[in-house]
PABA-718981 format. One record per residue: x, y, z of N, C-alpha, C, O in turn; residue in three letters. Coordinates in steps of 0.02 Angstrom, whole numbers, plus 50000, padded with zeros to 5 digits. Last residue first. Layout:
BEGIN
XYZXYZXYZXYZALA/...
REM end
This chain:
BEGIN
482225125649507481655121549486481745119449413481315115949386UNK/483155131049650483105129349578482495125049564482275121149607UNK/483065144349763482865137449751482795136049675482425139449641UNK/483375156849804483865153549762483655146449743484035142849711UNK/482485162449893482465164949825482925161149777482875161949717UNK/482655157950025482155154549982482235156449908482075152349865UNK/483435163950119483775160250065483295157050016483515153649969UNK/482595171450201483295173550192483635170150133484075173050102UNK/481345166950230481425171150170482145172750154482295175250100UNK/481405160550354481405156550292481535160650229481815158150181UNK/482545168250470481905168350435481935164450371482435164850335UNK/483665156750560483455163050531482785162750497482475157350495UNK/484145144850602483845149050654483565155550626483265159450663UNK/484565128350571484305134550541483935138450594483485135950627UNK/486145120450611485415121250618485205127950587485615132450578UNK/487385108850615487155114750579486395115050584486045110350564UNK/488615102550719487895102750706487725109350672487895114750697UNK/490055091850708489745098450709488995097750694488785093150661UNK/491165081650793490535081850755490255088850764490205091450819UNK/492905076650787492345080750810491745079750765491795077350709UNK/494295074350758493915070050802493305073650831493195073650892UNK/494975082050666494955084350735494615079550783494645080650844UNK/494885074350550495505078050563495545079950637496075079650668UNK/493585070050536494085065250562494745068650579495125065950619UNK/492095076150568492745078850550493285074150579493415074350639UNK/490365075850519490935072950554491585075750526491625077550467UNK/488925084850543489505084250499490085081450540490275084350591UNK/487145085150546487775083550579488325082750526488195080250471UNK/485835096450534486315092550496486945091450538487245096250562UNK/484095095950587484765098750585485245093950550485075088150537UNK/482915088850597483035092650536483715096050533483885098950482UNK/482735080550702482475087250710482615091650650482455097650651UNK/483395069150660482665068950661482355075850671481785076950651UNK/484755074550554484465072550617483695072450612483405075350567UNK/485665069150422485085073250437484755070550501484495064950501UNK/487405069250410486815065450431486255070250449486365075050487UNK/488945066950325488395071250345487805066850365487735061250339UNK/490725064550337490045062150326489555067450350489725071850389UNK/491925072550333491895065650309491195063450292491075060850238UNK/492925087350329492275084050335492265077250302492565076250249UNK/494255092250414494115088550353493455084850361493415079850396UNK/495185106750468494665101850477494545098350411494705101050358UNK/496195113950428496045114650499495465110050518495275109550576UNK/497425111650304496795109450333496755111150407497235109850445UNK/498185126050225498215119950265497525118150292497105122550302UNK/498105138350162498325132650123498375126150161498585121050132UNK/497545146850257498235147850236498525141650201499115140050210UNK/496375134750299496625141350314497365141650294497755137350312UNK/494925125450275495605126650251495795133850267495415138550252UNK/493625125350317494045119750337494765120350315495195116350335UNK/492695134450275493135136450330493595130950354493915131650406UNK/490945130250243491645131350224492045133350286491785133850342UNK/489515123150185489885124150248490625124450231490915119550208UNK/489215124550046488725125950098489065127450164488925132550196UNK/489565127249873489795126449942489245128249992488865132949980UNK/488515119249750488775125149781489055123549850488825118849883UNK/488005113849595488325111549657488675117649687489095120749655UNK/486485113249500487105116449520487365113149584486975110249622UNK/485595103449451485605110149422486265113649437486565116849393UNK/485425086849415485795091649456485845098249419486095098649363UNK/483785080549394484415082349364484765087349410484435091549441UNK/482485077449424483025074249462483685074849425484095070149425UNK/481545085249372481725079549331482285075449363482525070649334UNK/481505095749461480965090749465481085084749421480775079549431UNK/483255097549504482615100049481482095094449484482235088949509UNK/484375098749644484065094849590483425098249568483075101349609UNK/485925104449706485215105749696484955101949636485275101749583UNK/487075099649821486885098749751486135099649746485745096049777UNK/488195107349928487495105449918487355105249843487505109949807UNK/489655102850025489325105949968488595103749967488395099050001UNK/490755106050148490135102450136489775106250081489605112150089UNK/492515105650104491895108950126491335103850128491425097950111UNK/494155109850055493705105050087493095108850110493135114550133UNK/495705110849969495045113549983494635108050014494745102150000UNK/497385115149919496915111249959496235114749963496195120849962UNK/498415114349781497955118549818497445114249854497105110049823UNK/499095102649733499465108249762499015112649806499205114549861UNK/498585086449781498475092249739498795098249772498775098849834UNK/498385074849856498925075249806498785080749755498845079749695UNK/497305075949939497955074849971498525075649920499095077149940UNK/495805085949939496335082249907496955081449950497115085749991UNK/494275083450036494835087450011495415083249986495505077550008UNK/493015079350072493565078550120494185082350100494585084350142UNK/491505085150057492105084850015492705085150062492885090450088UNK/489955078850085490575080550120491165079650072491305074150049UNK/488435085050027489015080850011489625083350049489795089250046UNK/486685084850017487275087450052487845082450043487755076450051UNK/485505087449895485995082649921486565086349954486895090549922UNK/483745091849910484425092949886484895087849919484695084349966UNK/482555089949974482675085849915483355087049884483525083649836UNK/482625106150028482245099950033482295095949968482095098349915UNK/483215118350008483645112750026483275106050028483585100750030UNK/482245127749984482715126349930483125120149944483375116949897UNK/481525129550106481275125150054481765123349999481715117949971UNK/482635129450251482205132650201482055128050142482415123150130UNK/482585115850372482945120450328482455123750279481915121050268UNK/481695107050435481925112850472482285117950428482295123850444UNK/481315095050384480845100550374481095107050405480745112050402UNK/482315082850291482045086050350481585091850332481475093350274UNK/482995076950191482285075250196481975078150259481425076050279UNK/484275078850086483965082350143483215080950142482855083550100UNK/485265064850052484715069050031484425072450094484355069350146UNK/486995064350091486305062850111485825067650074485965073550066UNK/488645057350091488135061750060487455059650085487335053750099UNK/490415055550122489715054650140489245059650106489435065350094UNK/491485060850003491355054950043490605054550059490205053250013UNK/492555066749879491875066949906491725060449943491845054949916UNK/493895071649840493775066449890493075066949921493015067549981UNK/494295080349742493915083049797493815078149854493675080149910UNK/495035080049624495305076749683494945079049747495255079749799UNK/494145093649562494725089449554494985086649620495145090449666UNK/492325092349575492955095749584493545090949579493465084949590UNK/491175085549546491235088449613491905091749626492045093749683UNK/489915084249423490615084049439490745088149502490455093549510UNK/488435074049408488765080449422489495079249436489685073749457UNK/488135061949355487585066749363487855073749377487535078649359UNK/489285055049234489105057449301488495061949299488355065249250UNK/488715043049109489065049149130488865051149201488335049149225UNK/489015026149081488535030949109488895037149133489355036549174UNK/489985022748930489835022149001489325027349023489205032348988UNK/490375024948801490175018048819489875017648889489545012648905UNK/490875037548791490175036648772489925029548787489315028348785UNK/492215036948813491795038448871491045037548854490635036848900UNK/492975023148731492665029648727492235030748789491915026148813UNK/494535014448694493885015148727493635022248720494015026848705UNK/495785014048642495265010648605494575011048637494095008348611UNK/496535015748799496635015148727496085011148693495935005548713UNK/496485017348936495905019048897495975018448822495525020448785UNK/497555015549019497135009749006496565011148958496185006548940UNK/498285027649027498635021249027498205015449002498455011048967UNK/497415038449022498005038548979498375031948976498745030648928UNK/495665036249008496255035149048496885034749004496885031148954UNK/494735049748945494945042848934495615041748971496065045848965UNK/493625060049017494345059049012494505051649004494405047649051UNK/492275061349038492565064948981493305063848972493595066348924UNK/491765056149154491325056149096491635059249035491295059848984UNK/492715055049251492345061349248491875061749188491615067149172UNK/493585043049155493515046749218493155053249204493255056549154UNK/493685026849087493455033749079493355036949147493075033749192UNK/494225014649129494345017049061494185024449051494505027849012UNK/494015006649239494585011249240494705014949174495225018149165UNK/492555016349269493215014349292493405007549264492995002949264UNK/491205018249218491795020149181492465017649204492925016949164UNK/489985014049265490145021149273490855022849253491095028349268UNK/488735004349195489455004549209489665011849209489545015449161UNK/487194996849235487575002849217488295002049238488454999549293UNK/486444986449281486544986849209486914993049187486964994549128UNK/486154986349416486494980549388486664981149315486994976649288UNK/484784997249401485214993349445485494987149411485134983249380UNK/484645010749324484525003849301484984999249341485524997349317UNK/485015022349384484315021949361484125014949338483535013249334UNK/486055030249492485895023549466485155023349448484715024049491UNK/487125043349476486415041749485486275034949452486375034149392UNK/488525051649555488215047249505487515045149526487335045149584UNK/489765063449561489135061649591488755057749539488665060249483UNK/491585062649558490915062049529490355061249580490465058649635UNK/493085072549526492705067349560491955068049544491735073349521UNK/494025075149381493545078049429493145072349460492905067849426UNK/495775070349358495055070749341494655074049396494905075449451UNK/496345087349354495985081849323496205075249354496785074649374UNK/497205096549408496495098349402496085093249364495525094649344UNK/498465090749410498225094149470497475095349467497145095149519UNK/498425074449335498535081649332498245084749395497825081749429UNK/498655060849373498615062849303498765070249295499175072149254UNK/498605055449506499225055749467499125056749392499485053749352UNK/497115045349538497615050349553498165050349500498185046049456UNK/495365042849491496065040849497496515046849513496325052649503UNK/493925047949592494265046049531495015045049542495265046249597UNK/492675043049700493335046049696493705043449635493785037449627UNK/490955046249700491495041749678492135045749669492155050949637UNK/489345045549779489955049149762490485044049741490475038349763UNK/487725040549718488335039349755488895043949733488915046149675UNK/486005035749729486495040649708487135039349748487095037349807UNK/484635025449688485275026049721485705031349688485765031549627UNK/482895030049695483505028649658484125029549702484135033749746UNK/481715033749753482045027849780482695026049746483015021149764UNK/481065045449717481055039949670481325033349698481185028049672UNK/481105053649835480555053949787480505047649745479965044849737UNK/482265051549907481625050349941481025050649894480485048149911UNK/483605043149839483155048749827482485047349860482165042449844UNK/484815037049948484265035549903483785041449900483595044349951UNK/486635037249950485975038149981485445037049927485605036249868UNK/488385035249992487815035049947487165035649986487145034750047UNK/490115034450003489515038050022488975037249970489085038349910UNK/491275030549949491235030250022490635034450044490655037450098UNK/491855022249806491315026149836491315024949911491345019349935UNK/492945020549690492975020649763492425025249790492515031249796UNK/492555016349554493235015849581493245015549658493535010949687UNK/491455006949470491465011849525492145011349561492275006349594UNK/490984997949375491435003249355491485008849406491535014649388UNK/489234995349418489884993049396490324999049379490085004649370UNK/487944992149533488294997149494488994994549480489324991849524UNK/487414981049593486944986049570487274991649529486934995349495UNK/487644963349615487904970049599487354974649575486884972549542UNK/487024953849756487024955349684487304962249672487224966749714UNK/486684941049871487124946649853487114947649778487194942849740UNK/485834932549955485634935349890486034941649872485744946949858UNK/486154936550131486014932150074485844936150012485724942150014UNK/486294944350244486884942950204486774938450144487244936750109UNK/485154948150307485504942450336486124940350295486434935250310UNK/484654958550229484964960150294485324954350327485744955450370UNK/485184954750060484684954650113485024956250180485634955350186UNK/486194966549966486044959849993485464960450042485284965950064UNK/487134974449836486604974449886486464967249906486584962549868UNK/488654983249787488234977249795487644978749842487654983549880UNK/489634991649671489194992249729488734986249729488454984349677UNK/491354989049619490624988249612490274990149678490574990249731UNK/492714985649616492464991549581491714991049567491484992549512UNK/492854967349609493014974049632492684979449589492414978149536UNK/492434956249535492184957149603492274964349626491834967149658UNK/493054953849416492324954549414492014955049484491414954249491UNK/494554964249431494204958049415493444959249418493224964949424UNK/495114979749354494894975549410494584969049385494384968449328UNK/496514986549292495904983249267495674978349322496014973349334UNK/496985001549379497114994749355496464992149325495934995149332UNK/497485013749488497235012649421497455005649398498055004049400UNK/497565011449627497425018049601497135017449531496605020149517UNK/496674996849689497235000249657497065007549646496485009549655UNK/495524988649693496104987049735496734990649713497284987849717UNK/493994997749702494544995349660495154994149704495294998249747UNK/492824992449831493204997249792493734993949749493904988049758UNK/491294987049850491964984049849492374988449803492294988149742UNK/489954993849953490394993649895490984989049905491164987249961UNK/488274989649999488974990450018489404990049956489244986349909UNK/486614989450064487064991150009487764992250035487854995450087UNK/485294979150104485874982450131486384983250074486554978450040UNK/483534981450066484184978350055484744982550088484674988550098UNK/482354988050071482514983950128483184980450122483384976750167UNK/482144996949972481944990149957482094985350014481984979350009UNK/482735008550013482005008050022481735001150005481164999550021UNK/484295002450087483885005550035483145004950050482955001250096UNK/485525005950207484935002050189484525005950138484425011950145UNK/487275006850189486635010450188486075005550171486145001550125UNK/489005008950218488405004850223487785009250221487785014750249UNK/490645008650148490065012550170489475007750173489445002950134UNK/492295002250188491635002150157491155007250186491255009750242UNK/493984999050137493495001350186492835002850150492825004350091UNK/494794996450029494434990850059493914992950109493444989250123UNK/495655004749963494945005649950494544999749978494004998249953UNK/496924993049984496744999549957496004999649939495754995149905UNK/496974980250032497284985550072497114992450047497154997350084UNK/495734968050041496084972849999496354978350043495994980850087UNK/494844952750030495294957150068495664961750021495884959749967UNK/493164952249969493874950849958494304955450000494154961350006UNK/491804947150073492144952350036492874950450026493184947450070UNK/491074937950148491314935950082491664941350043491804940349984UNK/490364937950266491094938050270491404936250203491954933450201UNK/488964944250355489254942450290490014942850295490284947450326UNK/488654944550489488114944250440488374941850373488054937850338UNK/489174939550643489414940350575488824939350526488544933950523UNK/488764948750786488594943050744488844944450673488744949950647UNK/489714954850926489444955550858489294948850825489654943950835UNK/489114954451090489614951851044489324952250973488764950150962UNK/488384969851152488374962751137488954960751091489244965051057UNK/489024981651273488844979951204488854972351192489284968851220UNK/488624989151397488834982151394488664979451325488204975351318UNK/488185001751377488705000751428488964993651430489484992351461UNK/487214999851281487775004151265488345003351315488935004151298UNK/486044992451265486644989251293487274993351278487794990551263UNK/485004997651198484874995651267485484992851301485454990951360UNK/485534999351073485375005351112485195003851184485215008251227UNK/485704986151021486274989951044486094995951087486454997551134UNK/485054974750974484814978151034485314983051063485334983851124UNK/486524967550898485804967550910485634971350975486014971151023UNK/487634971550783487574971850856486844972750873486574978250864UNK/488424963550649487794966250675487804965950752487964960750781UNK/489604965850514489434963550581488774966750602488584972050577UNK/490304960850366489794965050395489584961850460489414955950463UNK/492074959850318491444957450347490934963050357491104968950357UNK/493224965650263493074958650248492364956650267492074952150236UNK/493324979250302493484977250233493254970250215493094968950156UNK/491784980850398492504980950393492684979150320492234977650281UNK/490294988450445490664985250390491414986250400491644991850409UNK/488954985650553489614988550546489994984750491490004978650491UNK/487344989250612487744985550564488394989350553488404995450546UNK/486374988350754486884992250720487294987550676487544982450699UNK/484614986150776485294983450770485744988350733485534991850687UNK/483304990450772483634989950837484344987650835484664987250887UNK/483034990950634482674986350678483054985050743483114979450766UNK/484594997650588483944995150566483664990250617484024985750640UNK/485955007750535485515005550590484845003450562484555006750519UNK/487675007050488486975007950471486555005050527486775000550563UNK/489335011050442488845009750495488145011150468488045015850429UNK/491005007950388490295008450371489845006950431489965002050467UNK/492305006250450492085012650424491325013150415491025018250432UNK/493404999550527492684998650536492325005050515492085008850557UNK/494794997750526494444999950465493694998650468493394996850418UNK/494934985550657495234989950607494774991450547494424987050523UNK/494394985050808494124982750744494374987350689494074992550676UNK/494464988250946494964983850915494714980850849494804974850836UNK/492684989250986493394991150994493834986150957493614980750939UNK/491124996250998491514991250963492244993550964492394999150943UNK/490655006151077490245000151073490584994551034490364988851035UNK/491105018651186491375014151135490955007751135490905004351186UNK/490365034851206490475027951228490755023951170490655025651112UNK/490275050851258490545046851203490705039951232491135039251275UNK/488905061251305489425056451322489635052551260489235051151215UNK/488385077251333488455072151280489045067751297489615070051301UNK/487265082151463487935081551436487965076151383487605071151387UNK/485995081551517486195087751484486895087751456487115092751428UNK/485955068251562485895073851609486165080351579486525084151612UNK/486635062651420486535060551489486535066651534487055069851543UNK/486525057851255486415063351301486255060551370485795056551378UNK/487805049151164487165049251199487135055351245487645057651269UNK/488605041151035488535047651068487835047951098487335047251063UNK/489675027751016488975029651025488965036251063489265036851116UNK/490925021950898490695025650956489935026250957489595025350906UNK/492035009450854491395012550838491135015650902491115012350954UNK/493815009450815493235009150860492595011250824492615014250770UNK/495095012750768494865005750767494265004550812494204999350844UNK/495815024850758495485022950821495295015650825495325012550878UNK/496465025650627496815026650690496455023450750496765019650787UNK/495725024050508496435022050510496735021850581497215018150592UNK/494205024850558494535021550502495245019550518495365013950540UNK/492565024150638493235026750630493585022850575493305018050548UNK/490835029450663491365024650648492045028050647492085034150655UNK/489555032850774490095035750735490635030550725490885027650773UNK/487855034950810488415030350805488915033250755488735035750702UNK/486815042850918487205043950858487815039350860488225039750905UNK/485215038750978485935037750985486275039050917486045036650866UNK/483835039350963484225045450957484975044750968485325049850966UNK/483195027550958483135031351020483585037551020483685040551073UNK/483565022050836482855023750847482755028150908482285032150910UNK/485145029650788484715024450812484005026750824483865032750823UNK/486025035450647485615037250706485155031450724484825028650681UNK/487715036650591487055033450587486685035050651486995035950704UNK/489175041450499488665042850549488025038850537487835037750480UNK/490975039450483490295039150458489795039350516489955037650573UNK/492135046550580492015045450509491275045450492490965050750488UNK/493375052450689492655052050676492515051650601492755055850562UNK/494595051450758494525048450692493795047750671493615042850637UNK/493945052450921494545051550880494375048150813494075042850812UNK/493065062650986492845056850948493405055350897493335056950838UNK/493145074651057493465068651085493185062251052493085057251086UNK/491505082251041492225082051031492495075651061492105071551088UNK/489945086550966490345082051008491075082850990491255084050932UNK/489435098350912488965093350938489335088550984489065086651036UNK/489765115050900490065108550913489555103950944489265105450996UNK/488825123950772489055122850841489375115950847489275111650804UNK/488155136050669488615130450672488865129850744489095134750773UNK/486635141550598487065141650656487495135250656487245129850644UNK/485975151550465486175145150493486665146050551487045150850553UNK/485775164050415485195160850446485365154150477484945151250512UNK/486865163250277486495167250325485885163550351485525160350313UNK/487795147650260487405153350235487045157150291486945154450346UNK/489265145150365488675142650330488275148650305488405154250327UNK/490925142650413490435147350387489885143650348490035139550304UNK/491985140850553491615137650498491035142150478490705145250520UNK/492495146650663492745149150599492405145850540492515147850482UNK/492005139950771491815147050764492025149850697491755155050676UNK/492645127250754491915128150747491725135350734491325136750689UNK/493905121750760493795127550717493065129550710492885133150663UNK/494385118150932494075116250869493935122550826493845127950853UNK/494835120951056495285122451001495005120350933495345120850882UNK/493935116851150494055124051146494545125951091494655131851079UNK/494025102751138493425106351115493545113751106493275116751059UNK/495565096351073495155098751128494585103151103494655106651054UNK/495665083850949495745090950964495305093051022494705091551021UNK/496425069350923495865071950962495985079150982496385080551027UNK/496905067650750497095068550820496475070950858496045074150829UNK/497285059950594496795061950645497095062350715497475058050736UNK/498745066650509498285061350526497835063450584497995068150620UNK/499515074750399499075076950453498555071550468497985071850444UNK/500275071950291500485068850354500025070550412500125068150468UNK/499645067150131499735072150183499885068650249499645063050261UNK/500565057250013499995058050059500135063050114500695063250141UNK/501515067649899501405061449936500825062449983500615068149993UNK/502385074649759501815074549805501735067749837501875062649806UNK/503345073049665503565074649732502995074649783503115074649843UNK/502715070849545503125065449572503295066749645503395061949683UNK/502095082849514501695077349537502095071649568501855068149612UNK/503105091049460502885092149529502495086149556502555084549615UNK/504155080049359503755086049372503495086049444503655081649484UNK/504175062049341504495068649342503965073849355503375072249361UNK/503425050949338504115050149361504495056749361505085056849378UNK/501745050849401502235052649351502935052449380503035053549440UNK/500925036449469501225043049481501735044649427502135040349408UNK/500455023749457500215028649408500505035549417500355040049378UNK/500505020849627500445017649561500125022749513499595025549527UNK/500545025849754500935029449703500895026249634501205028649587UNK/499885017849841499585024349828499935028049772499665032849744UNK/500705006649851500095006149811499785012849796499475013749744UNK/502445008549814501895009449860501235009749822501205012649768UNK/503364996149727503045002649725502475002949775502074998349780UNK/504714987949808504064987649775503734994549778503814998249827UNK/505934987549874505874991949816505224991149778505174993349720UNK/506404981349984506054977149935505904980949871505764977849819UNK/507054990550067507454985650032507074981649980507384978849935UNK/505834992650189506474994950162506824989150127506884983650154UNK/504184989850136504714988050181505384989850149505494988650090UNK/503215004050079503514997550068504054996250120504355000950146UNK/501775011850137502505012050134502785005050127502615000650166UNK/500435015850126500665010150089501415009750085501685007550034UNK/499815025550197500255027750144500515021950102500785023050048UNK/499095017850287498735022250242499175024650184498925025550128UNK/500115010550355499575007150318499275011850266499215009950207UNK/500935020550409501215015550364500675012250323500765011350263UNK/499995027250489500335030750435500625025850385500565026950324UNK/499645017150579499145019850533499465023450475499235022950419UNK/500835015250648500565009750608500055012250558500025009850501UNK/500885027750712501405025850665501175020250620501295020350559UNK/499775027050795499785031950741500305030150689500195030850629UNK/500185016650880499565016050841499575020750782499405018850726UNK/501335021850937501375015750895500765014950852500815012850794UNK/501425039850920501235033750954501295027750907501305028550846UNK/502785050750901502215047550868502055040950903502505036850914UNK/
REM end
């Protein structure tokens, strides 16, 4: 095991120093007996899988869709953003400490590094020629980046007021239709009563000023997007661990009253489960219920509304969601799901869209983020293999039109 990988395992698992006997942060709330006590974080950390060994050919999408490898050798590939000139920016998290740029050169896709030696640089967003990158403590900006991919500029610090946190400190970034930059501050724990800074989603001006909360009671969101019809914020949220194999269920949430909704953490999970440790005297009716439930310990991360024109009509306005899959559940699963909405912007159903990431009970890939390309195809990042897949529609529109919900 390399020194870098070993350090990542220690950080991500929260392993205590020998002899101090402090409880590892990931195990807070773990039962002291039964099968749950023996479960621990999976050991399959990101590795760069050679292109000819990727599971691309085994990934399955609905009839009429084609799945292909868009890029390989992108160690620890996480969140995705697209520049004005078509550059695909890819962040990393526990292992690589980099932000990449994927560019087409003479018919070949090159992987360049535009930010290095930056731990937990998970969130990326692009606006007005600049790439914004979020670390646990700061938001950085790289100006004119697409013209300087071979000689990246020194980052400008946009904001540095986030509280340091070893758990759920990594961030997602997204610009809203209001021109604001949105970023979360996750709960600093598996389960605890957070202060008035953590467990929230915030927005700010692009220069880092006028920071304000837009959603409360959010345990750990690593993906959100804005409805192209209404402009409303929707987000995925990972619920607490160590209660049961099939509870709680992770959430898809809808913000309709910015700054005035509480989504339940730490008192209520999944809109129906009062926390066994902290929920005494509380009711789930006090909080905004989820718009949809995404499965037990599903680890939903990146999500995007499909606003392209290349997929059949049923997908337009639907939400694609990367379900990274559970680490502390006996049965593993991972996929890219699609949530269909009706005209009232209610979730009608959530269905698997891209599958094949689990074989014989083990992960062969783990989707992290999705991105709708300008040509209407869908990119999917896979941190398990260090790869990006592209899903495009090549079949007749009639093949899947009949399932569109209304």
